[in-house]
DRENKESE-741696 format. One record per residue (C-alpha): x, y, z; residue in three letters. Coordinates in steps of 0.02 Angstrom, whole numbers, padded with zeros to 5 digits. Layout:
ATOM       X       Y       Z  residuo
ATOM       X       Y       Z      Ala
...
This chain:
ATOM       X       Y       Z  residuo
ATOM   05349   06679  -00160      Unk
ATOM   05252   06807  -00299      Unk
ATOM   05070   06771  -00275      Unk
ATOM   05058   06746  -00466      Unk
ATOM   05177   06589  -00461      Unk
ATOM   05069   06515  -00316      Unk
ATOM   05026   06331  -00345      Unk
ATOM   04908   06209  -00273      Unk
ATOM   05057   06122  -00198      Unk
ATOM   05127   06295  -00117      Unk
ATOM   04946   06334  -00056      Unk
ATOM   04920   06182   00025      Unk
ATOM   05083   06155   00112      Unk
ATOM   05067   06353   00154      Unk
ATOM   04888   06331   00219      Unk
ATOM   04953   06182   00321      Unk
ATOM   04864   06024   00255      Unk
ATOM   05012   05919   00187      Unk
ATOM   05045   05746   00266      Unk
ATOM   04863   05751   00349      Unk
ATOM   04812   05580   00273      Unk
ATOM   04651   05532   00221      Unk
ATOM   04562   05709   00322      Unk
ATOM   04695   05806   00193      Unk
ATOM   04634   05720   00028      Unk
ATOM   04445   05724   00079      Unk
ATOM   04494   05926   00090      Unk
ATOM   04597   05927  -00037      Unk
ATOM   04473   05820  -00159      Unk
ATOM   04352   05941  -00156      Unk
ATOM   04273   06026   00024      Unk
ATOM   04107   06095  -00041      Unk
ATOM   04124   06036  -00236      Unk
ATOM   03987   05999  -00339      Unk
ATOM   03866   06064  -00446      Unk
ATOM   03688   05993  -00348      Unk
ATOM   03631   05907  -00219      Unk
ATOM   03635   05728  -00304      Unk
ATOM   03506   05618  -00337      Unk
ATOM   03472   05554  -00165      Unk
ATOM   03551   05405  -00116      Unk
ATOM   03412   05262  -00063      Unk
ATOM   03428   05244   00118      Unk
ATOM   03363   05243   00301      Unk
ATOM   03241   05409   00376      Unk
ATOM   03305   05337   00546      Unk
ATOM   03477   05400   00592      Unk
ATOM   03630   05265   00631      Unk
ATOM   03579   05144   00775      Unk
ATOM   03727   05044   00744      Unk
ATOM   03821   05100   00894      Unk
ATOM   03707   05158   01052      Unk
ATOM   03730   05244   01212      Unk
ATOM   03648   05217   01362      Unk
ATOM   03506   05358   01429      Unk
ATOM   03569   05425   01614      Unk
ATOM   03436   05355   01738      Unk
ATOM   03349   05251   01616      Unk
ATOM   03361   05097   01506      Unk
ATOM   03314   05183   01340      Unk
ATOM   03455   05150   01210      Unk
ATOM   03511   05298   01118      Unk
ATOM   03607   05334   00969      Unk
ATOM   03777   05394   00963      Unk
ATOM   03780   05545   00894      Unk
ATOM   03882   05527   00688      Unk
ATOM   03943   05700   00643      Unk
ATOM   03993   05740   00469      Unk
ATOM   04060   05908   00408      Unk
ATOM   04130   05995   00260      Unk
ATOM   04290   06051   00327      Unk
ATOM   04230   06261   00351      Unk
ATOM   04210   06384   00492      Unk
ATOM   04003   06334   00468      Unk
ATOM   04042   06178   00563      Unk
ATOM   04091   06270   00709      Unk
ATOM   03936   06236   00827      Unk
ATOM   03959   06024   00796      Unk
ATOM   04145   06045   00822      Unk
ATOM   04145   06117   00965      Unk
ATOM   04005   06043   01046      Unk
ATOM   04129   05900   00999      Unk
ATOM   04278   05952   01055      Unk
ATOM   04228   06038   01239      Unk
ATOM   04113   05885   01275      Unk
ATOM   03929   05935   01260      Unk
ATOM   03849   05797   01201      Unk
ATOM   03927   05710   01331      Unk
ATOM   03853   05829   01446      Unk
ATOM   03708   05793   01377      Unk
ATOM   03726   05593   01419      Unk
ATOM   03750   05559   01238      Unk
ATOM   03897   05457   01163      Unk
ATOM   03976   05544   01007      Unk
ATOM   04086   05484   00873      Unk
ATOM   04230   05565   00828      Unk
ATOM   04171   05695   00681      Unk
ATOM   04198   05650   00492      Unk
ATOM   04289   05741   00343      Unk
ATOM   04167   05732   00217      Unk
ATOM   04237   05787   00031      Unk
ATOM   04088   05899  -00042      Unk
ATOM   03892   05927  -00024      Unk
ATOM   03810   05796  -00102      Unk
ATOM   03933   05667  -00043      Unk
ATOM   03871   05738   00134      Unk
ATOM   03701   05773   00091      Unk
ATOM   03709   05557   00030      Unk
ATOM   03789   05507   00184      Unk
ATOM   03637   05600   00278      Unk
ATOM   03514   05507   00183      Unk
ATOM   03602   05349   00177      Unk
ATOM   03601   05348   00398      Unk
ATOM   03811   05367   00386      Unk
ATOM   03764   05524   00496      Unk
ATOM   03611   05572   00594      Unk
ATOM   03662   05768   00618      Unk
ATOM   03777   05878   00496      Unk
ATOM   03747   06044   00431      Unk
ATOM   03706   06103   00254      Unk
ATOM   03663   06244   00168      Unk
ATOM   03509   06295   00191      Unk
ATOM   03451   06276   00020      Unk
ATOM   03489   06098   00010      Unk
ATOM   03357   06040   00146      Unk
ATOM   03240   06139   00066      Unk
ATOM   03274   06023  -00105      Unk
ATOM   03298   05857  -00032      Unk
ATOM   03130   05895   00026      Unk
ATOM   03020   05931  -00101      Unk
ATOM   03095   05901  -00242      Unk
ATOM   03190   05724  -00172      Unk
ATOM   03020   05691  -00061      Unk
ATOM   03183   05653   00103      Unk
ATOM   03105   05681   00265      Unk
ATOM   03256   05816   00333      Unk
ATOM   03224   05939   00466      Unk
ATOM   03290   06089   00521      Unk
ATOM   03299   06090   00697      Unk
ATOM   03440   06253   00722      Unk
ATOM   03538   06402   00629      Unk
ATOM   03743   06312   00641      Unk
ATOM   03808   06509   00593      Unk
ATOM   03755   06698   00532      Unk
ATOM   03854   06786   00385      Unk
ATOM   04039   06684   00343      Unk
ATOM   04051   06708   00212      Unk
ATOM   04138   06834   00049      Unk
ATOM   04152   06882  -00122      Unk
ATOM   04363   06866  -00163      Unk
ATOM   04455   06943  -00319      Unk
ATOM   04640   06976  -00340      Unk
ATOM   04702   07124  -00269      Unk
ATOM   04807   07135  -00430      Unk
ATOM   04684   07134  -00547      Unk
ATOM   04549   07281  -00594      Unk
ATOM   04391   07233  -00518      Unk
ATOM   04365   07348  -00356      Unk
ATOM   04209   07339  -00325      Unk
ATOM   04025   07211  -00340      Unk
ATOM   04011   07321  -00498      Unk
ATOM   04124   07253  -00591      Unk
ATOM   04092   07100  -00590      Unk
ATOM   04011   07091  -00782      Unk
ATOM   04092   06997  -00929      Unk
ATOM   04204   06907  -00787      Unk
ATOM   04195   06721  -00714      Unk
ATOM   04146   06697  -00543      Unk
ATOM   04138   06529  -00448      Unk
ATOM   04041   06471  -00321      Unk
ATOM   04034   06325  -00206      Unk
ATOM   03877   06258  -00249      Unk
ATOM   03713   06310  -00336      Unk
ATOM   03590   06282  -00188      Unk
ATOM   03698   06396  -00074      Unk
ATOM   03654   06560  -00007      Unk
ATOM   03830   06606  -00077      Unk
ATOM   03755   06591  -00266      Unk
ATOM   03570   06654  -00191      Unk
ATOM   03651   06812  -00134      Unk
ATOM   03798   06828  -00234      Unk
ATOM   03652   06854  -00401      Unk
ATOM   03559   06967  -00307      Unk
ATOM   03686   07097  -00282      Unk
ATOM   03744   07069  -00476      Unk
ATOM   03559   07109  -00511      Unk
ATOM   03560   07267  -00407      Unk
ATOM   03707   07303  -00545      Unk
ATOM   03598   07270  -00686      Unk
ATOM   03692   07111  -00721      Unk
ATOM   03650   06969  -00799      Unk
ATOM   03706   06787  -00694      Unk
ATOM   03705   06657  -00845      Unk
ATOM   03778   06478  -00836      Unk
ATOM   03885   06420  -00995      Unk
ATOM   04062   06360  -01061      Unk
ATOM   04198   06465  -00963      Unk
ATOM   04254   06492  -01151      Unk
ATOM   04095   06562  -01234      Unk
ATOM   04084   06738  -01270      Unk
ATOM   04016   06867  -01110      Unk
ATOM   03918   06999  -01119      Unk
ATOM   03970   07148  -01056      Unk
ATOM   03827   07136  -00944      Unk
ATOM   03836   06940  -00898      Unk
ATOM   03929   06879  -00784      Unk
ATOM   03970   06691  -00790      Unk
ATOM   03970   06571  -00644      Unk
ATOM   04041   06404  -00586      Unk
ATOM   04038   06280  -00452      Unk
ATOM   04218   06257  -00388      Unk
ATOM   04286   06166  -00274      Unk
ATOM   04344   06284  -00119      Unk
ATOM   04518   06238  -00108      Unk
ATOM   04537   06245  -00288      Unk
ATOM   04465   06450  -00279      Unk
ATOM   04643   06540  -00203      Unk
ATOM   04752   06470  -00353      Unk
ATOM   04614   06489  -00488      Unk
ATOM   04630   06670  -00447      Unk
ATOM   04791   06667  -00433      Unk
ATOM   04858   06602  -00624      Unk
ATOM   04706   06695  -00677      Unk
ATOM   04577   06535  -00719      Unk
ATOM   04418   06651  -00632      Unk
ATOM   04405   06823  -00583      Unk
ATOM   04364   06782  -00424      Unk
ATOM   04237   06698  -00304      Unk
ATOM   04121   06673  -00184      Unk
ATOM   04132   06556  -00023      Unk
ATOM   04134   06521   00162      Unk
ATOM   04272   06561   00259      Unk
ATOM   04413   06513   00293      Unk
ATOM   04438   06530   00104      Unk
ATOM   04415   06711   00088      Unk
ATOM   04532   06722   00222      Unk
ATOM   04666   06604   00150      Unk
ATOM   04638   06704  -00016      Unk
ATOM   04716   06866   00060      Unk
ATOM   04825   06765   00154      Unk
ATOM   04916   06649   00029      Unk
ATOM   04843   06716  -00155      Unk
ATOM   04853   06908  -00124      Unk
ATOM   04646   06890  -00143      Unk
ATOM   04549   07072  -00092      Unk
ATOM   04380   07042  -00003      Unk
ATOM   04265   07151  -00077      Unk
ATOM   04099   07123  -00014      Unk
ATOM   04018   07014   00123      Unk
ATOM   03885   06943   00133      Unk
ATOM   03820   06982   00316      Unk
ATOM   03821   07171   00258      Unk
ATOM   03726   07122   00087      Unk
ATOM   03594   07034   00201      Unk
ATOM   03635   07077   00384      Unk
ATOM   03633   06927   00497      Unk
ATOM   03598   06792   00360      Unk
ATOM   03584   06614   00380      Unk
ATOM   03710   06523   00277      Unk
ATOM   03725   06332   00336      Unk
ATOM   03597   06247   00464      Unk
ATOM   03608   06075   00570      Unk
ATOM   03478   05945   00518      Unk
ATOM   03427   05792   00588      Unk
ATOM   03321   05645   00526      Unk
ATOM   03126   05701   00526      Unk
ATOM   03097   05485   00617      Unk
ATOM   03204   05547   00731      Unk
ATOM   03141   05697   00789      Unk
ATOM   02973   05626   00819      Unk
ATOM   03022   05462   00871      Unk
ATOM   03181   05501   00981      Unk
ATOM   03118   05645   01032      Unk
ATOM   03249   05644   01193      Unk
ATOM   03399   05611   01078      Unk
ATOM   03369   05743   00986      Unk
ATOM   03329   05882   01108      Unk
ATOM   03500   05831   01192      Unk
ATOM   03588   05822   01029      Unk
ATOM   03511   06018   01015      Unk
ATOM   03543   06082   01187      Unk
ATOM   03750   06031   01144      Unk
ATOM   03744   06144   00978      Unk
ATOM   03650   06290   01051      Unk
ATOM   03776   06282   01212      Unk
ATOM   03936   06279   01072      Unk
ATOM   03846   06417   00995      Unk
ATOM   03850   06517   01129      Unk
ATOM   03994   06504   01187      Unk
ATOM   04083   06507   00993      Unk
ATOM   04008   06653   00993      Unk
ATOM   04077   06707   01159      Unk
ATOM   04268   06638   01121      Unk
ATOM   04300   06659   00945      Unk
ATOM   04494   06669   00970      Unk
ATOM   04497   06506   01063      Unk
ATOM   04371   06424   00950      Unk
ATOM   04467   06452   00817      Unk
ATOM   04630   06384   00891      Unk
ATOM   04544   06220   00935      Unk
ATOM   04475   06209   00772      Unk
ATOM   04631   06215   00668      Unk
ATOM   04776   06120   00642      Unk
ATOM   04896   06172   00781      Unk
ATOM   04739   06121   00890      Unk
ATOM   04623   05992   00878      Unk
ATOM   04646   05981   00679      Unk
ATOM   04467   05980   00651      Unk
ATOM   04525   06098   00501      Unk
ATOM   04663   06075   00383      Unk
ATOM   04728   06266   00430      Unk
ATOM   04816   06361   00509      Unk
ATOM   04767   06444   00682      Unk
ATOM   04825   06640   00599      Unk
ATOM   04699   06586   00434      Unk
ATOM   04546   06558   00550      Unk
ATOM   04580   06687   00672      Unk
ATOM   04560   06804   00534      Unk
ATOM   04400   06713   00447      Unk
ATOM   04306   06734   00609      Unk
ATOM   04366   06892   00692      Unk
ATOM   04440   07022   00551      Unk
ATOM   04306   07149   00512      Unk
ATOM   04347   07327   00525      Unk
ATOM   04360   07460   00433      Unk
ATOM   04513   07525   00395      Unk
ATOM   04533   07349   00303      Unk
ATOM   04348   07352   00216      Unk
ATOM   04264   07495   00225      Unk
ATOM   04202   07619   00114      Unk
ATOM   04339   07761   00124      Unk
ATOM   04525   07685   00112      Unk
ATOM   04452   07494   00130      Unk
ATOM   04392   07367   00018      Unk
ATOM   04215   07426   00005      Unk
ATOM   04193   07255   00099      Unk
ATOM   04074   07342   00218      Unk
ATOM   03955   07462   00174      Unk
ATOM   03850   07455   00330      Unk
ATOM   03955   07496   00473      Unk
ATOM   03795   07548   00585      Unk
ATOM   03735   07367   00576      Unk
ATOM   03861   07289   00697      Unk
ATOM   03914   07147   00601      Unk
ATOM   04040   07020   00606      Unk
ATOM   04130   06926   00511      Unk
ATOM   04066   06767   00559      Unk
ATOM   03908   06767   00716      Unk
ATOM   03803   06641   00798      Unk
ATOM   03616   06633   00832      Unk
ATOM   03505   06441   00841      Unk
ATOM   03358   06512   00817      Unk
ATOM   03275   06480   00628      Unk
ATOM   03170   06629   00607      Unk
ATOM   03021   06593   00466      Unk
ATOM   03043   06783   00393      Unk
ATOM   03227   06730   00346      Unk
ATOM   03146   06546   00291      Unk
ATOM   03024   06654   00170      Unk
ATOM   03126   06769   00095      Unk
ATOM   03245   06615   00042      Unk
ATOM   03126   06520  -00046      Unk
ATOM   03054   06680  -00140      Unk
ATOM   03249   06729  -00182      Unk
ATOM   03283   06573  -00278      Unk
ATOM   03125   06566  -00360      Unk
ATOM   03256   06701  -00478      Unk
ATOM   03388   06639  -00435      Unk
ATOM   03470   06554  -00604      Unk
ATOM   03488   06352  -00555      Unk
ATOM   03567   06248  -00641      Unk
ATOM   03451   06065  -00672      Unk
ATOM   03265   06046  -00655      Unk
ATOM   03214   06170  -00546      Unk
ATOM   03032   06158  -00557      Unk
ATOM   02970   06109  -00384      Unk
ATOM   03015   06278  -00342      Unk
ATOM   02854   06355  -00441      Unk
ATOM   02725   06310  -00335      Unk
ATOM   02834   06272  -00182      Unk
ATOM   02759   06415  -00060      Unk
ATOM   02859   06514   00069      Unk
ATOM   02739   06505   00202      Unk
ATOM   02737   06328   00212      Unk
ATOM   02931   06292   00191      Unk
ATOM   02929   06393   00351      Unk
ATOM   02779   06263   00440      Unk
ATOM   02845   06112   00378      Unk
ATOM   03048   06097   00353      Unk
ATOM   03089   06178   00525      Unk
ATOM   03076   06100   00716      Unk
ATOM   03068   06254   00815      Unk
ATOM   03055   06192   00993      Unk
ATOM   03203   06101   01012      Unk
ATOM   03289   06243   01000      Unk
ATOM   03182   06337   01098      Unk
ATOM   03191   06239   01253      Unk
ATOM   03400   06229   01232      Unk
ATOM   03388   06406   01230      Unk
ATOM   03287   06441   01395      Unk
ATOM   03441   06346   01444      Unk
ATOM   03555   06441   01390      Unk
ATOM   03495   06629   01416      Unk
ATOM   03384   06623   01276      Unk
ATOM   03381   06734   01109      Unk
ATOM   03476   06902   01182      Unk
ATOM   03630   06789   01238      Unk
ATOM   03677   06776   01055      Unk
ATOM   03725   06914   00929      Unk
ATOM   03597   06991   00843      Unk
ATOM   03451   06911   00931      Unk
ATOM   03266   06956   00950      Unk
ATOM   03179   06904   01134      Unk
ATOM   03004   06887   01051      Unk
ATOM   03072   06759   00893      Unk
ATOM   03035   06869   00775      Unk
ATOM   03125   07010   00665      Unk
ATOM   03137   07076   00489      Unk
ATOM   03266   07043   00364      Unk
ATOM   03367   07189   00323      Unk
ATOM   03460   07182   00152      Unk
ATOM   03549   07298   00062      Unk
ATOM   03630   07246  -00088      Unk
C-alpha cells in the first residue's frame, strides 16, 4: 500500500482502531480537536460526588476518582495509576477512565463535575482560571516533552526553516505545541498567521490551523497540509503509517518542557485535602513507574494490552522510546535532535511544577498568535500564575514517599531549575 494513496479508513485499520465501538468513535471523531477551550459549561466546582468510597479506617466519605482523558500518551500517569491499582492502594475507589473526543469537551466535562481528575494542556487551565474565572488547580505535571513536528518524507521540507509559505496543523490554540512551534518559526524569521487555507501566503508566513490528531497523518499523506505538530503517538503513527518525517522534537527546543498537567477542582484541593493527596500520591507513583518501565507501559496502554489507547503496541513503544541520533540526529538523520548533550528522551516523567516553567509559559503566551479574545493575557502576571494556579504541597508530599525529585528523569533536588530553550 503506497503512502500517497493511504486513506483515512486504511490508517484507522492499520492503527488498530477498527471495531472499537464508542471508544474508537471518540478517537476518530477528534482526539484533541477544536480551536478554543470553549465557553465554560455551567457546572459544579466541587468535583463529582455521585459515587463515593469509604476512607480506610474512618467514616469520611471520599469521592470515587472519575478520570477523563484524551487518547494520547500524555495521559500515561492517569491510565497507569488506574491499570496498576495505585488509586485502590490509596484507599480510593476509581471508575474506568473515560475516553473523550476533544480538549473542549474534556474541559467542559471537568467544569461540569463529570470528572474530578483529568489532564489538560497547561495553557488550558491558564485560560480557564484567568479568562473564564473557573477555579481549577494544577496539582502535578503529567509528563515532559512527548511532541514533535512531522512533515512528509517525500516533500521539500527538510527542516523547520523550510516552513515558510506552508500550512501547518496544531491540535489546539491553547497548547504547548502552538507556543513552541511559534517560538521556532520566529527564530527563522517566519511569521505565524491564522487565515483561510485558500488565502495566499507570503514566503515568510506560516499558516496555522487546528486539526484533529487522527486526521493529521492522512491529511499529510493527501497533501492537504504540509506538516503538523502534535503529541504522541501521532508522530510515531505518521512515521510508521504515512511516510512521515519527524524534523524536530519539542523537548529538543525546550529542555524537558511540561505539556499536559493533572488538574483538580479547587474546592476538592481545599475541602477534600485527604482525597486530593491520595489521588496525587497515585499519580506520582505512576509517573515514576512509567519512567522506569516504558516498554511495559506501552504494552498496557496499547490495543493488545489494556486497550486505553487505540494503537498497536509497536506504535506506542516507538512514541515512548525511539530517540536515537542515527534516525534523528543532525548528521545523517532528520535533524530532529540538535542537542544530544541534553540527555532528553521522547517522553519523560517528572511531576513537580517548576515555577520557572510556568512563568515562561505565561510570557510566551503573550507573544503567541491565538484565535479569539486574548485580552486577559495583557495584564496577567507570570509570578501570580505561578503562585495562584499551582498547588505545590500535594506533589511535594507525594514525592517524599516516592524517592524525591532525584528519582525522576530531568529533575532537581531543590525544586528549582532554569529553563533551557534553544530553538
